[in-house]
C-alpha positions, 0 to 999 in steps of 0.5 A, a space after each residue: 740596080 740602077 746605081 750599080 749600072 752607073 759603075 759598069 753597065 754589065 755589073 748587074 748581069 754579073 752579080 745576078 749570074 753569080 747567084 744562079 747555078 744550074 738555073 737555080 737561085 742560090 739563096 744561101 750564098 745570096 744571104 751570106 753576101 748580104 750579111 757581109 755587106 751589112 757587116 761592112 755597113 754598106 747596106 741594110 736588109 731585111 727578110 719580109 713576111 712575104 718571102 721577099 728581101 728588102 735591100 737598102 743601099 747605105 750612103 757609104 755603099 752608094 759611094 763604093 758602088 759609084 767608085 769602081 769600074 772593073 776596067 779602071 779600078 786602082 788602089 790608091 797610094 796614101 801619102 804615108 805608108 802605115 807599115 801594114 800589108 794586105 795579103 790575098 790568099 785564094 784556093 779557087 776550085 779547078 772548075 772555076 779556072 777561068 775566074 782564078 786566072 782572071 783574078 790573078 791577072 787583075 791582081 798583077 794589073 793592080 801591082 800586087 806582088 806575087 809571093 806564091 801561085 795563089 798568094 799576093 801582097 800589097 802595101 796599101 789598103 785594098 779590101 774594098 777593091 778585092 771585095 768588088 773584084 771577087 764579087 765580079 768573078 764570083 769567087 769571094 768565098 775562096 779568098 782570104 784577105 789578111 792585114 798583117 803588120 810584118 812578115 819575114 822578108 818584108 824588106 825586099 818588098 819595101 824596096 820593090 814598092 819604093 816605100 822609103 
């Protein structure tokens, strides 16, 4: 947790809070997130015989942790656009309305274009940033991140984002 604290002093609190519901630890949700992080090669983890979980932060994971601060997060604009779009679609339960509103607000701050109420699009790679934000707001399981090469009406957004 020390490395995470360097990114944001309140981050460990929010991460731990995300795994507790009605004062009971949600082990299944925790394992699901660990598997997702392992698949992205950010951590290694293993279940030990004594029931504990050993988590090792990989080099790429350390870079990612130190890179983000929820208040200063931004999406980097590459020198050239590859023509792909990143679409964020979410359906967050009403009981998490505050988190849903916070996510929408943060996407707008990051200059995503809102296509519909819970559908946003951006021309630059942003998967790591969305993973981070979704983890902070405890809504990752309600979000789809799509990387799409083309969609109807893209010309309007190419002009909006001043891509040519």
